[in-house]
MIGUPA-400098 format. One record per residue (C-alpha): residue number from 1; x, y, z. Coordinates in steps of 0.1 Angstrom, whole numbers, plus 5000, padded with zeros to 4 digits. Each point is the difference from the previous one (the first is absolute). Last residue first. Example, Ala and Ser with C-alpha at 12.3 -4.5 7.8 and 13.67 -1.06 7.14 Angstrom:
<pt resi="2" c1="5137" c2="4989" c3="5071"/>
<pt resi="1" c1="4986" c2="4966" c3="5007"/>
//
This chain:
<pt resi="225" c1="4532" c2="4919" c3="5189"/>
<pt resi="224" c1="4989" c2="4964" c3="5009"/>
<pt resi="223" c1="5012" c2="4974" c3="5025"/>
<pt resi="222" c1="4971" c2="5004" c3="5023"/>
<pt resi="221" c1="5018" c2="5016" c3="5029"/>
<pt resi="220" c1="5026" c2="5016" c3="4978"/>
<pt resi="219" c1="5026" c2="5017" c3="5023"/>
<pt resi="218" c1="5020" c2="4968" c3="5002"/>
<pt resi="217" c1="4996" c2="4978" c3="4969"/>
<pt resi="216" c1="4969" c2="4978" c3="5000"/>
<pt resi="215" c1="5006" c2="4963" c3="5006"/>
<pt resi="214" c1="5017" c2="4975" c3="4977"/>
<pt resi="213" c1="5029" c2="4994" c3="5024"/>
<pt resi="212" c1="5024" c2="5021" c3="4978"/>
<pt resi="211" c1="4975" c2="5029" c3="5000"/>
<pt resi="210" c1="4972" c2="5004" c3="4975"/>
<pt resi="209" c1="4991" c2="5030" c3="4978"/>
<pt resi="208" c1="5027" c2="4994" c3="4975"/>
<pt resi="207" c1="4992" c2="4963" c3="4996"/>
<pt resi="206" c1="4963" c2="5007" c3="4996"/>
<pt resi="205" c1="5006" c2="5026" c3="4974"/>
<pt resi="204" c1="5022" c2="4976" c3="4980"/>
<pt resi="203" c1="4977" c2="4970" c3="5002"/>
<pt resi="202" c1="4967" c2="5018" c3="4993"/>
<pt resi="201" c1="4999" c2="5034" c3="4983"/>
<pt resi="200" c1="5037" c2="4998" c3="4991"/>
<pt resi="199" c1="4993" c2="4969" c3="4978"/>
<pt resi="198" c1="5034" c2="4984" c3="4997"/>
<pt resi="197" c1="5013" c2="4989" c3="4965"/>
<pt resi="196" c1="5035" c2="5017" c3="5002"/>
<pt resi="195" c1="4989" c2="5029" c3="4978"/>
<pt resi="194" c1="4968" c2="5005" c3="5021"/>
<pt resi="193" c1="5023" c2="5001" c3="5031"/>
<pt resi="192" c1="5021" c2="5027" c3="4984"/>
<pt resi="191" c1="4969" c2="5020" c3="4992"/>
<pt resi="190" c1="4989" c2="4999" c3="5036"/>
<pt resi="189" c1="5034" c2="5010" c3="5012"/>
<pt resi="188" c1="5000" c2="5030" c3="4977"/>
<pt resi="187" c1="4967" c2="5010" c3="5016"/>
<pt resi="186" c1="5014" c2="4996" c3="5034"/>
<pt resi="185" c1="5030" c2="5024" c3="4992"/>
<pt resi="184" c1="5031" c2="4992" c3="5020"/>
<pt resi="183" c1="5009" c2="4971" c3="4976"/>
<pt resi="182" c1="5016" c2="4970" c3="5017"/>
<pt resi="181" c1="5031" c2="4989" c3="4982"/>
<pt resi="180" c1="5005" c2="4963" c3="4997"/>
<pt resi="179" c1="5037" c2="4988" c3="4999"/>
<pt resi="178" c1="5007" c2="4985" c3="4966"/>
<pt resi="177" c1="5036" c2="5013" c3="4999"/>
<pt resi="176" c1="5011" c2="5011" c3="5035"/>
<pt resi="175" c1="4994" c2="5037" c3="5006"/>
<pt resi="174" c1="5028" c2="5023" c3="4987"/>
<pt resi="173" c1="4976" c2="5021" c3="4980"/>
<pt resi="172" c1="4982" c2="5010" c3="5031"/>
<pt resi="171" c1="5028" c2="5023" c3="5011"/>
<pt resi="170" c1="5033" c2="5008" c3="4982"/>
<pt resi="169" c1="5000" c2="4999" c3="4962"/>
<pt resi="168" c1="5014" c2="4976" c3="4975"/>
<pt resi="167" c1="5008" c2="5013" c3="4964"/>
<pt resi="166" c1="4975" c2="4995" c3="4972"/>
<pt resi="165" c1="4983" c2="5033" c3="5004"/>
<pt resi="164" c1="5033" c2="5019" c3="5001"/>
<pt resi="163" c1="5013" c2="4984" c3="4968"/>
<pt resi="162" c1="5005" c2="5031" c3="4979"/>
<pt resi="161" c1="5014" c2="5023" c3="5026"/>
<pt resi="160" c1="5020" c2="4977" c3="5022"/>
<pt resi="159" c1="5013" c2="4983" c3="4969"/>
<pt resi="158" c1="5013" c2="5033" c3="4987"/>
<pt resi="157" c1="5019" c2="5006" c3="5032"/>
<pt resi="156" c1="5016" c2="4966" c3="4998"/>
<pt resi="155" c1="5011" c2="5006" c3="4964"/>
<pt resi="154" c1="5014" c2="5034" c3="5009"/>
<pt resi="153" c1="5020" c2="4984" c3="5028"/>
<pt resi="152" c1="5014" c2="4975" c3="4975"/>
<pt resi="151" c1="5010" c2="5028" c3="4977"/>
<pt resi="150" c1="5018" c2="5018" c3="5029"/>
<pt resi="149" c1="5019" c2="4969" c3="5009"/>
<pt resi="148" c1="5011" c2="4994" c3="4964"/>
<pt resi="147" c1="5012" c2="5036" c3="4997"/>
<pt resi="146" c1="5018" c2="4997" c3="5033"/>
<pt resi="145" c1="5018" c2="4969" c3="4988"/>
<pt resi="144" c1="5009" c2="5020" c3="4968"/>
<pt resi="143" c1="5017" c2="5025" c3="5023"/>
<pt resi="142" c1="5027" c2="4974" c3="5007"/>
<pt resi="141" c1="5012" c2="4999" c3="4964"/>
<pt resi="140" c1="5032" c2="5018" c3="5010"/>
<pt resi="139" c1="5014" c2="5034" c3="4992"/>
<pt resi="138" c1="5036" c2="5013" c3="4996"/>
<pt resi="137" c1="5007" c2="5037" c3="5004"/>
<pt resi="136" c1="5031" c2="5015" c3="4985"/>
<pt resi="135" c1="5032" c2="5013" c3="5015"/>
<pt resi="134" c1="5024" c2="5020" c3="4978"/>
<pt resi="133" c1="5017" c2="5016" c3="5030"/>
<pt resi="132" c1="4987" c2="4985" c3="5032"/>
<pt resi="131" c1="4970" c2="5017" c3="5015"/>
<pt resi="130" c1="5008" c2="5016" c3="5034"/>
<pt resi="129" c1="4997" c2="4984" c3="5034"/>
<pt resi="128" c1="4993" c2="5019" c3="5031"/>
<pt resi="127" c1="4973" c2="4976" c3="5011"/>
<pt resi="126" c1="4999" c2="4970" c3="4977"/>
<pt resi="125" c1="4985" c2="4974" c3="5024"/>
<pt resi="124" c1="4984" c2="5028" c3="5019"/>
<pt resi="123" c1="4975" c2="5007" c3="4973"/>
<pt resi="122" c1="4995" c2="4978" c3="4969"/>
<pt resi="121" c1="4979" c2="5027" c3="4984"/>
<pt resi="120" c1="5028" c2="5026" c3="5003"/>
<pt resi="119" c1="5025" c2="4976" c3="4984"/>
<pt resi="118" c1="4975" c2="4995" c3="4971"/>
<pt resi="117" c1="4996" c2="5036" c3="4989"/>
<pt resi="116" c1="5035" c2="5005" c3="4985"/>
<pt resi="115" c1="5000" c2="4967" c3="4981"/>
<pt resi="114" c1="4965" c2="5008" c3="4986"/>
<pt resi="113" c1="4969" c2="4985" c3="5015"/>
<pt resi="112" c1="4981" c2="4973" c3="4980"/>
<pt resi="111" c1="4974" c2="5009" c3="4975"/>
<pt resi="110" c1="4988" c2="4968" c3="4983"/>
<pt resi="109" c1="5003" c2="4978" c3="5030"/>
<pt resi="108" c1="4988" c2="5024" c3="5026"/>
<pt resi="107" c1="4971" c2="5010" c3="4977"/>
<pt resi="106" c1="4990" c2="4964" c3="4994"/>
<pt resi="105" c1="5000" c2="4993" c3="5038"/>
<pt resi="104" c1="4980" c2="5031" c3="5007"/>
<pt resi="103" c1="4975" c2="4991" c3="4973"/>
<pt resi="102" c1="4995" c2="4965" c3="5013"/>
<pt resi="101" c1="4994" c2="5013" c3="5035"/>
<pt resi="100" c1="4976" c2="5026" c3="4987"/>
<pt resi="99" c1="4980" c2="4973" c3="4983"/>
<pt resi="98" c1="5000" c2="4980" c3="5032"/>
<pt resi="97" c1="4987" c2="5029" c3="5019"/>
<pt resi="96" c1="4973" c2="5007" c3="4974"/>
<pt resi="95" c1="4989" c2="4964" c3="5002"/>
<pt resi="94" c1="4999" c2="5001" c3="5038"/>
<pt resi="93" c1="4979" c2="5031" c3="5001"/>
<pt resi="92" c1="4976" c2="4986" c3="4974"/>
<pt resi="91" c1="4997" c2="4968" c3="5019"/>
<pt resi="90" c1="4993" c2="5018" c3="5033"/>
<pt resi="89" c1="4972" c2="5019" c3="4982"/>
<pt resi="88" c1="4986" c2="4967" c3="4989"/>
<pt resi="87" c1="5002" c2="4987" c3="5036"/>
<pt resi="86" c1="4982" c2="5030" c3="5013"/>
<pt resi="85" c1="4973" c2="4997" c3="4974"/>
<pt resi="84" c1="4991" c2="4965" c3="5009"/>
<pt resi="83" c1="5022" c2="4982" c3="5025"/>
<pt resi="82" c1="5023" c2="5005" c3="5030"/>
<pt resi="81" c1="5019" c2="4978" c3="5024"/>
<pt resi="80" c1="5012" c2="4976" c3="4974"/>
<pt resi="79" c1="5016" c2="5026" c3="4978"/>
<pt resi="78" c1="5014" c2="5019" c3="5030"/>
<pt resi="77" c1="5022" c2="4970" c3="5009"/>
<pt resi="76" c1="5015" c2="4998" c3="4965"/>
<pt resi="75" c1="5001" c2="5037" c3="4996"/>
<pt resi="74" c1="5025" c2="5003" c3="5029"/>
<pt resi="73" c1="5025" c2="4980" c3="4980"/>
<pt resi="72" c1="4996" c2="5022" c3="4969"/>
<pt resi="71" c1="5003" c2="5031" c3="5022"/>
<pt resi="70" c1="5033" c2="4988" c3="5015"/>
<pt resi="69" c1="5014" c2="4995" c3="4965"/>
<pt resi="68" c1="4989" c2="5035" c3="4990"/>
<pt resi="67" c1="5018" c2="5014" c3="5031"/>
<pt resi="66" c1="5032" c2="4983" c3="4991"/>
<pt resi="65" c1="4997" c2="5011" c3="4963"/>
<pt resi="64" c1="4999" c2="5036" c3="5011"/>
<pt resi="63" c1="5037" c2="4999" c3="5008"/>
<pt resi="62" c1="5009" c2="5000" c3="4962"/>
<pt resi="61" c1="5037" c2="5008" c3="4997"/>
<pt resi="60" c1="5012" c2="4992" c3="5035"/>
<pt resi="59" c1="4977" c2="4971" c3="5005"/>
<pt resi="58" c1="5009" c2="4987" c3="4966"/>
<pt resi="57" c1="5036" c2="4998" c3="5010"/>
<pt resi="56" c1="5028" c2="5024" c3="4992"/>
<pt resi="55" c1="5035" c2="4988" c3="4993"/>
<pt resi="54" c1="5035" c2="5013" c3="5008"/>
<pt resi="53" c1="5032" c2="4988" c3="4983"/>
<pt resi="52" c1="5034" c2="5013" c3="5012"/>
<pt resi="51" c1="5024" c2="5024" c3="4982"/>
<pt resi="50" c1="5031" c2="5010" c3="5019"/>
<pt resi="49" c1="5008" c2="4996" c3="5037"/>
<pt resi="48" c1="4986" c2="4978" c3="5027"/>
<pt resi="47" c1="5010" c2="4996" c3="5037"/>
<pt resi="46" c1="4977" c2="5027" c3="5013"/>
<pt resi="45" c1="5019" c2="5025" c3="4978"/>
<pt resi="44" c1="4993" c2="5012" c3="4965"/>
<pt resi="43" c1="4970" c2="4991" c3="4978"/>
<pt resi="42" c1="4994" c2="5005" c3="4963"/>
<pt resi="41" c1="4967" c2="4985" c3="4988"/>
<pt resi="40" c1="4990" c2="4972" c3="4976"/>
<pt resi="39" c1="4966" c2="4993" c3="4987"/>
<pt resi="38" c1="4970" c2="4977" c3="5008"/>
<pt resi="37" c1="4963" c2="4997" c3="4992"/>
<pt resi="36" c1="4970" c2="4978" c3="5010"/>
<pt resi="35" c1="5015" c2="4980" c3="5028"/>
<pt resi="34" c1="4975" c2="4976" c3="5016"/>
<pt resi="33" c1="4981" c2="5003" c3="5033"/>
<pt resi="32" c1="4973" c2="5024" c3="4985"/>
<pt resi="31" c1="4993" c2="4974" c3="4973"/>
<pt resi="30" c1="4990" c2="4974" c3="5026"/>
<pt resi="29" c1="4974" c2="5023" c3="5015"/>
<pt resi="28" c1="4982" c2="5006" c3="4967"/>
<pt resi="27" c1="5003" c2="4964" c3="4990"/>
<pt resi="26" c1="4987" c2="4987" c3="5034"/>
<pt resi="25" c1="4971" c2="5024" c3="4998"/>
<pt resi="24" c1="4991" c2="4987" c3="4966"/>
<pt resi="23" c1="5002" c2="4964" c3="5013"/>
<pt resi="22" c1="4977" c2="5010" c3="5029"/>
<pt resi="21" c1="4975" c2="5018" c3="4978"/>
<pt resi="20" c1="4999" c2="4973" c3="4973"/>
<pt resi="19" c1="4998" c2="4973" c3="5026"/>
<pt resi="18" c1="4971" c2="5017" c3="5018"/>
<pt resi="17" c1="4980" c2="5004" c3="4968"/>
<pt resi="16" c1="5006" c2="4963" c3="4991"/>
<pt resi="15" c1="4991" c2="4989" c3="5036"/>
<pt resi="14" c1="4968" c2="5021" c3="4997"/>
<pt resi="13" c1="4990" c2="4983" c3="4968"/>
<pt resi="12" c1="5007" c2="4966" c3="5016"/>
<pt resi="11" c1="4978" c2="5009" c3="5029"/>
<pt resi="10" c1="4971" c2="5009" c3="4977"/>
<pt resi="9" c1="5003" c2="4967" c3="4982"/>
<pt resi="8" c1="5000" c2="4981" c3="5033"/>
<pt resi="7" c1="4971" c2="5020" c3="5013"/>
<pt resi="6" c1="4979" c2="4992" c3="4970"/>
<pt resi="5" c1="4990" c2="5030" c3="4980"/>
<pt resi="4" c1="4973" c2="5024" c3="5011"/>
<pt resi="3" c1="4965" c2="5008" c3="4987"/>
<pt resi="2" c1="4987" c2="4964" c3="5006"/>
<pt resi="1" c1="4973" c2="4987" c3="4975"/>
//
């Protein structure tokens, strides 16, 4: 009975893992491009006076999400290049990174900067501006995209841990289905021949000790060990 799933099933599982990581990375990156919070500031000069709106994006309020998105993308390539304990450790790291991304997005949504803090976070766009009297901070639902992205990355990391043995691996596991594998151990080869109905003491041994033309192999004058 084979100890590994069919290649097609294994490939589908890896595609699911890769899709979770890539979609999670897209969510984490996408939320950094959107406005999370906005307020009004007082400006004077440069063609504008009075109260004008300023907004802070996810990249300004939670810059770590960009790095976490890059980590999730890199994990897709790393997941197919490694296996075993290394891949499970990678899965733990990815799951923790996704969890932190979801936490950072929730924190940015639940605890936005104050009206006096936000202009400094925006940077040069509000340089020299002061908070408008009575200004309040308005928030958007954009951080929820980061929460979703972080959770998808967590799911991808968990799959790397729990399904490591069922995921494809580089090396001999990529041989064509049904291709015969020649054991390096002669005793194992003898048992395999017995399983296939060949007597290794006659047919199998004779075939191994003879060259393609039926004569002794080079280095074996009489065709024996």
